[in-house]
C-alpha positions as CSV (number, residue, x, y, z in Angstrom):
1,X,8.1,-40.4,63.7
2,X,12.0,-39.7,62.5
3,X,13.5,-36.9,64.8
4,X,14.3,-33.4,63.2
5,X,17.3,-31.8,63.2
6,X,15.9,-28.9,63.8
7,X,13.4,-27.8,66.4
8,X,10.8,-25.0,65.7
9,X,11.8,-21.9,66.8
10,X,14.7,-23.3,64.6
11,X,12.8,-24.1,61.7
12,X,10.5,-20.1,61.7
13,X,13.7,-18.4,61.5
14,X,14.8,-20.3,58.7
15,X,10.9,-19.4,57.3
16,X,11.6,-15.3,58.3
17,X,15.1,-16.0,56.1
18,X,12.4,-17.0,53.3
19,X,10.3,-13.9,53.8
20,X,13.2,-11.7,54.2
21,X,13.6,-12.3,50.0
22,X,16.4,-14.9,50.8
23,X,15.4,-17.5,46.9
24,X,13.9,-21.2,48.9
25,X,16.9,-23.3,46.7
26,X,20.0,-21.5,48.5
27,X,17.5,-21.3,51.5
28,X,17.3,-25.1,51.4
29,X,21.4,-25.7,50.4
30,X,22.2,-23.3,53.5
31,X,20.9,-26.0,55.6
32,X,21.1,-28.9,53.9
33,X,17.1,-29.4,53.4
34,X,15.1,-30.4,50.1
35,X,12.3,-29.0,49.1
36,X,10.0,-31.0,50.3
37,X,11.3,-30.7,53.4
38,X,11.1,-26.3,53.0
39,X,7.4,-26.5,51.5
40,X,6.5,-29.1,54.1
41,X,7.3,-26.4,57.4
42,X,6.1,-23.1,55.1
43,X,2.9,-25.7,54.8
44,X,3.5,-26.4,59.0
45,X,4.6,-22.8,60.1
46,X,4.5,-20.5,57.8
47,X,3.1,-17.8,59.5
48,X,3.9,-17.8,62.9
49,X,6.3,-16.4,65.3
50,X,8.2,-17.8,68.0
51,X,5.8,-17.6,70.6
52,X,2.5,-19.2,68.6
53,X,5.2,-21.7,67.9
54,X,5.4,-22.2,72.0
55,X,2.1,-22.2,72.4
56,X,1.4,-24.8,69.0
57,X,4.2,-27.5,71.1
58,X,2.5,-27.1,74.8
59,X,-1.7,-26.8,73.7
60,X,-0.1,-29.9,71.4
61,X,1.5,-31.2,74.6
62,X,-1.5,-30.8,76.8
63,X,-3.9,-32.9,74.0
64,X,-1.7,-36.0,74.6
65,X,-2.5,-36.1,78.1
66,X,-5.7,-35.2,78.1
67,X,-5.9,-38.6,75.3
68,X,-4.1,-40.1,77.8
69,X,-6.3,-39.8,80.7
70,X,-9.7,-39.8,78.6
71,X,-7.7,-43.9,77.2
72,X,-7.9,-44.8,80.8
73,X,-11.6,-43.5,81.9
74,X,-12.7,-45.5,78.8
75,X,-11.0,-48.6,80.2
76,X,-12.2,-48.1,83.3
77,X,-15.2,-48.3,82.3
78,X,-15.0,-51.2,79.8
79,X,-13.7,-53.5,83.2
80,X,-16.6,-52.0,85.8
81,X,-19.1,-52.7,83.2
82,X,-17.7,-56.3,82.3
83,X,-17.9,-57.1,86.4
84,X,-21.6,-55.6,86.7
85,X,-22.1,-58.4,83.9
86,X,-20.9,-61.2,85.2
87,X,-23.5,-60.2,88.0
C-alpha cells in the first residue's frame, strides 16, 4: 500500500478546515489532493479529534500484534496435531 504524504493528524487538520467553512475545491487545490482523496478521508476520519486518531492508530497496531500472535499459535497447534497423528 502506498504511504500517504499526510499523517493522520494532518488529515484531521485538513478536514477541520473544511468544517470551518472553506470550500472543498479550495482545500484540495491548497494541499494538492484529489476530490476522491478528500472524500475518502472525510469518510474515514470525519468528526474525529486528534486524540481519537491517536487512539485508533494504537488500537490498529495492537490488533496487528494480536493477529501475529494468533497466527503463530495456530501454526504451533497444527504442528502438534501433525506430530500426534504420526504416533
